[in-house]
C-alpha positions as CSV (number, residue, x, y, z in Angstrom):
1,M,17.1,-15.3,70.2
2,V,14.9,-17.6,68.4
3,E,18.2,-19.5,67.3
4,S,18.8,-20.0,70.7
5,I,15.3,-21.9,71.5
6,P,16.2,-25.7,71.8
7,P,14.3,-28.1,69.6
8,G,10.9,-29.3,71.2
9,R,10.5,-25.9,73.3
10,V,8.8,-22.6,72.3
11,L,8.5,-18.9,73.4
12,A,5.8,-16.6,73.1
13,Y,6.2,-13.7,70.8
14,G,5.5,-11.6,74.1
15,D,8.3,-13.8,76.0
16,I,10.9,-12.8,73.5
17,A,9.9,-9.1,73.6
18,E,9.9,-9.4,77.5
19,F,13.3,-10.9,77.4
20,L,14.8,-8.3,74.8
21,G,13.2,-5.4,76.9
22,T,11.9,-3.6,73.9
23,G,8.4,-3.7,71.8
24,G,5.9,-6.4,71.8
25,P,4.3,-9.3,70.7
26,R,3.3,-7.7,67.5
27,Q,6.5,-6.2,67.0
28,V,8.5,-9.7,67.5
29,G,5.8,-11.2,65.0
30,A,6.2,-8.4,62.4
31,V,10.0,-9.1,62.3
32,L,9.7,-12.7,62.0
33,S,7.1,-12.6,59.4
34,R,9.4,-10.2,57.4
35,D,12.9,-11.5,58.3
36,G,12.5,-14.7,60.0
37,G,12.6,-17.3,57.0
38,G,16.2,-18.6,58.1
39,V,15.4,-19.2,61.6
40,P,13.2,-22.1,63.4
41,W,10.1,-19.7,63.4
42,W,7.7,-22.8,64.6
43,R,9.5,-22.3,68.1
44,V,7.8,-19.0,68.5
45,V,3.7,-19.2,69.0
46,H,0.7,-17.2,70.5
47,A,0.7,-17.2,74.0
48,D,-2.0,-20.0,73.8
49,G,0.3,-22.1,72.2
50,S,-1.1,-21.8,68.5
51,A,1.0,-21.5,65.5
52,P,1.4,-18.0,63.4
53,P,-1.7,-17.5,60.9
54,G,-1.4,-19.6,57.8
55,K,1.6,-21.8,59.3
56,A,-0.4,-24.3,61.5
57,D,0.1,-27.3,59.5
58,L,3.9,-26.5,58.6
59,A,4.3,-25.6,62.5
60,R,2.5,-28.7,63.5
61,R,5.0,-30.9,61.2
62,Q,7.8,-29.5,62.9
63,W,6.6,-29.8,66.4
64,L,5.8,-33.2,66.0
65,A,9.3,-33.9,64.7
66,E,10.7,-32.2,67.3
67,G,8.9,-34.2,70.0
68,T,7.0,-30.7,71.2
69,S,4.5,-31.6,73.7
70,L,1.1,-30.8,72.1
71,R,-2.4,-30.2,73.6
72,R,-4.8,-32.3,71.4
73,G,-2.4,-32.3,68.4
74,E,-3.3,-28.8,67.4
75,R,-1.6,-26.5,69.7
76,V,1.7,-26.2,71.9
77,D,1.4,-27.4,75.7
78,M,3.0,-24.1,76.8
79,D,3.2,-25.5,80.5
80,R,5.3,-28.2,79.3
81,A,7.0,-26.9,76.3
82,R,7.7,-23.2,77.3
83,W,11.5,-22.6,77.2
84,S,13.3,-20.6,80.1
85,P,16.4,-18.8,78.5
86,V,19.4,-18.9,80.9
87,I,21.0,-15.5,81.7
88,D,24.6,-15.5,82.1
């Protein structure tokens, strides 16, 4: 799911849980923290647009490189950057 998020777009942890229909935001975060090193983890944020704990600087660099809409340069602008997966 995370690999499907286009550059410059994001989903919140809860968005992913809702889409998958199982678990919740904390479970999504736990999986990403344990096994998500190989996916674009910076495209998954808290519902308020903030980065995972301890990852703000790394995430911000990626957001800027991808042209992700930010609020005050610190958080993702969720109204502009939230991605809507297409379901076939």
